[in-house]
C-alpha positions as CSV (number, residue, x, y, z in Angstrom):
1,M,35.4,103.0,17.2
2,L,35.8,101.0,20.4
3,G,37.2,97.5,20.1
4,T,36.3,94.4,22.0
5,S,38.1,92.1,24.5
6,C,36.8,88.8,25.8
7,G,33.4,89.5,24.3
8,R,33.0,92.8,26.1
9,S,33.3,96.2,24.4
10,A,36.0,98.6,25.6
11,R,33.3,101.0,26.8
12,E,31.8,98.3,29.0
13,I,35.2,97.5,30.4
14,V,35.9,101.1,31.2
15,S,32.5,101.6,32.7
16,A,33.1,98.6,35.0
17,A,36.4,100.1,36.1
18,M,34.5,103.1,37.4
19,T,33.0,100.9,40.2
20,I,35.3,99.9,43.1
21,T,34.8,97.6,46.0
22,R,35.4,99.3,49.4
23,L,36.4,96.9,52.2
24,G,35.4,97.7,55.8
25,I,37.5,96.9,58.8
26,D,34.6,94.6,59.9
27,G,35.0,92.5,56.8
28,T,32.1,94.0,54.9
29,S,32.4,95.1,51.3
30,T,30.4,97.7,49.4
31,E,30.3,98.5,45.7
32,V,31.0,102.2,45.2
33,D,31.0,104.4,42.2
34,L,34.6,105.7,41.8
35,V,33.6,109.2,40.8
36,D,31.2,109.6,43.7
37,A,33.8,108.2,46.1
38,L,36.4,110.7,44.9
39,C,33.9,113.6,45.1
40,A,33.0,112.7,48.7
41,E,36.5,112.3,50.1
42,D,37.7,114.8,52.6
43,R,41.4,115.3,52.1
44,R,43.0,118.1,54.2
45,P,46.2,118.7,56.2
46,P,45.8,116.5,59.3
47,D,46.8,119.4,61.7
48,G,44.5,121.9,60.0
49,S,47.4,124.1,58.8
50,G,49.4,124.2,55.6
51,V,48.0,122.9,52.3
52,W,47.2,119.5,50.8
53,V,48.4,119.4,47.2
54,F,46.9,117.0,44.6
55,V,48.6,116.3,41.3
56,N,46.9,114.9,38.3
57,M,48.4,113.9,34.9
58,I,47.8,111.8,31.9
59,M,50.3,110.0,29.7
60,S,50.1,107.8,26.6
61,L,51.7,104.3,26.5
62,D,54.7,105.7,24.7
63,G,55.2,108.4,27.3
64,A,53.7,111.4,25.5
65,A,52.0,114.0,27.7
66,T,50.2,115.8,24.9
67,L,48.6,115.1,21.5
68,G,48.7,117.9,19.1
69,G,50.1,120.2,21.9
70,R,47.2,119.4,24.3
71,A,46.6,116.9,27.0
72,G,42.8,116.8,26.6
73,P,42.8,114.6,23.4
74,L,44.7,111.8,25.3
75,G,41.7,111.1,27.5
76,N,38.1,110.1,27.1
77,E,34.8,110.9,28.8
78,H,35.7,108.7,31.8
79,D,39.0,110.5,32.3
80,Q,37.2,113.8,32.2
81,M,34.8,112.5,34.9
82,L,37.6,111.5,37.2
83,L,39.4,114.8,36.6
84,G,36.1,116.6,37.4
85,A,35.8,114.5,40.6
86,L,39.3,115.4,41.7
87,R,38.8,119.1,41.0
88,A,35.5,119.0,42.9
89,Q,37.5,118.5,46.1
90,A,39.7,121.5,45.4
91,D,39.6,124.9,47.0
92,V,41.8,126.1,44.2
93,I,43.0,124.7,40.8
94,V,46.5,125.8,39.9
95,A,47.8,125.8,36.4
96,G,50.7,127.3,34.5
97,A,50.1,130.0,32.0
98,G,51.2,127.7,29.1
99,T,48.7,125.1,30.2
100,A,45.9,127.7,30.6
101,R,46.6,128.9,27.0
102,S,47.0,125.6,25.3
103,E,44.1,123.9,27.1
104,R,41.9,127.1,26.7
105,Y,41.1,127.2,30.4
106,R,37.7,128.5,31.5
107,M,36.5,129.4,34.9
108,P,35.7,126.4,37.0
109,R,32.2,125.1,36.7
110,L,29.7,124.9,39.5
111,P,29.5,121.2,40.6
112,T,26.2,119.4,40.9
113,G,24.9,116.2,42.6
114,T,27.3,114.3,44.8
115,A,30.1,116.9,44.3
116,A,28.0,119.8,45.3
117,R,26.6,118.1,48.4
118,A,30.1,117.0,49.4
119,R,31.5,120.5,49.1
120,A,28.7,121.8,51.2
121,A,29.3,119.1,53.9
122,R,33.0,120.0,53.9
123,G,32.2,123.7,54.4
124,Q,33.7,124.7,51.1
125,S,32.6,127.4,48.7
126,E,30.2,126.5,45.9
127,V,33.0,126.4,43.3
128,A,36.8,126.1,43.3
129,R,38.9,129.1,42.4
130,L,41.4,129.1,39.6
131,C,45.0,130.2,40.1
132,V,47.3,130.8,37.0
133,V,51.0,131.0,37.5
134,T,53.0,133.3,35.2
135,R,56.1,135.4,35.1
136,D,54.4,137.8,32.7
137,A,53.2,140.5,35.2
138,V,51.8,142.7,32.5
139,N,49.5,140.6,30.3
140,P,47.1,137.9,31.5
141,P,47.3,134.6,29.6
142,D,45.3,134.5,26.4
143,A,42.6,132.1,27.6
144,P,38.8,132.2,28.0
145,F,38.9,132.5,31.8
146,A,40.4,136.0,31.5
147,E,37.2,137.3,29.8
148,E,34.8,135.2,31.9
149,S,36.3,136.5,35.2
150,S,34.2,139.7,35.0
151,Q,31.0,137.6,35.3
152,W,32.0,136.3,38.7
153,S,31.8,137.9,42.1
154,H,34.8,139.6,43.6
155,D,35.7,136.8,46.0
156,V,35.9,134.1,43.3
157,R,38.0,136.1,40.8
158,P,40.8,134.1,39.2
159,I,44.1,134.4,41.0
160,I,47.3,135.4,39.1
161,A,50.5,134.3,40.8
162,T,53.3,136.3,39.4
163,V,56.5,138.2,40.1
164,G,57.3,141.7,41.3
165,T,59.1,143.8,43.8
166,P,58.1,146.6,46.2
167,T,59.6,149.2,43.8
168,A,58.3,147.4,40.6
169,P,54.9,145.9,41.5
170,P,53.2,143.9,38.7
171,P,50.9,146.1,36.5
172,L,48.3,143.3,36.8
173,L,47.7,144.5,40.3
174,D,45.5,147.3,38.8
175,D,43.3,144.9,36.8
176,P,40.1,144.4,38.8
177,R,39.4,141.1,37.0
178,F,42.1,139.3,39.0
179,D,43.3,138.7,42.5
180,V,47.1,139.1,42.0
181,M,49.6,137.5,44.3
182,V,53.3,138.5,44.1
183,C,55.2,135.2,44.8
184,G,58.8,136.1,44.0
185,H,61.1,138.6,42.3
186,E,62.3,136.8,39.2
187,H,60.5,133.4,39.5
188,V,57.2,132.3,41.2
189,E,58.4,130.6,44.3
190,I,56.3,127.6,45.3
191,P,56.5,128.2,49.1
192,A,55.3,131.8,48.6
193,L,52.5,130.5,46.2
194,L,51.2,128.0,48.7
195,D,51.5,130.5,51.6
196,G,49.5,133.0,49.6
197,L,46.8,130.4,48.8
198,A,46.6,129.3,52.4
199,S,46.2,132.9,53.6
200,R,43.1,133.0,51.4
201,G,41.7,129.9,53.0
202,L,42.6,127.8,50.0
203,R,44.2,124.7,51.5
204,R,43.1,121.9,49.1
205,V,45.2,122.6,46.0
206,V,44.8,120.6,42.7
207,R,47.8,121.1,40.5
208,G,47.2,120.5,36.8
209,R,49.7,119.0,34.4
210,S,53.0,120.9,33.7
211,D,53.6,122.7,30.5
212,P,55.9,120.6,28.2
213,A,56.6,123.5,25.9
214,G,57.5,125.6,28.9
215,R,59.9,122.9,30.2
216,A,61.5,122.7,26.7
217,R,62.0,126.5,26.6
218,R,63.6,126.5,30.1
219,S,65.9,123.6,29.2
220,R,67.1,125.5,26.1
221,R,67.8,128.6,28.2
222,R,69.8,126.6,30.7
223,G,71.7,124.9,27.9
């Protein structure tokens, strides 16, 4: 149940926070819906090359990045609206395999309203692509997107960024559901990942939260 503060409900306070005042250089001011403003922004590398990486995260007051192993329960409907607005700008949404599994990632949804109009004005595809990063070059992550991918056209298939060598290519290369990028021999190298996305015309990159469980496993291996 939402509490109250200064005579206003928490829902009213949060709703008010979704409106911002945009100040013009001529001294004018305009009330703007934050979600619409985020959807309509046109962020891209200033010289037209390379990529522009957005990072989003959520954290509780005590520093926790998950609740019950997932980030989703930490937020509310307004957080989801802002996340959707950020992703509406993306050419591609990048997530680790652990995040895709724990958050049960689905294929990105077609945007509507302001988001759809803004994508068309920027010359983007109707919907962002999904890129999942994994060292497992044999099995796709156990998440809904893997099964949904067959329902989408070839040019919006989910991308799997994984590892391999010329003499040992990843078996996932033969899976028609996925667009597979080899981005390193033992580890997925970030420069190779970004270069691979840019070569596909995917220059606005939204990076989801990192996988706390995966970080813990890597720390134990290093220790």
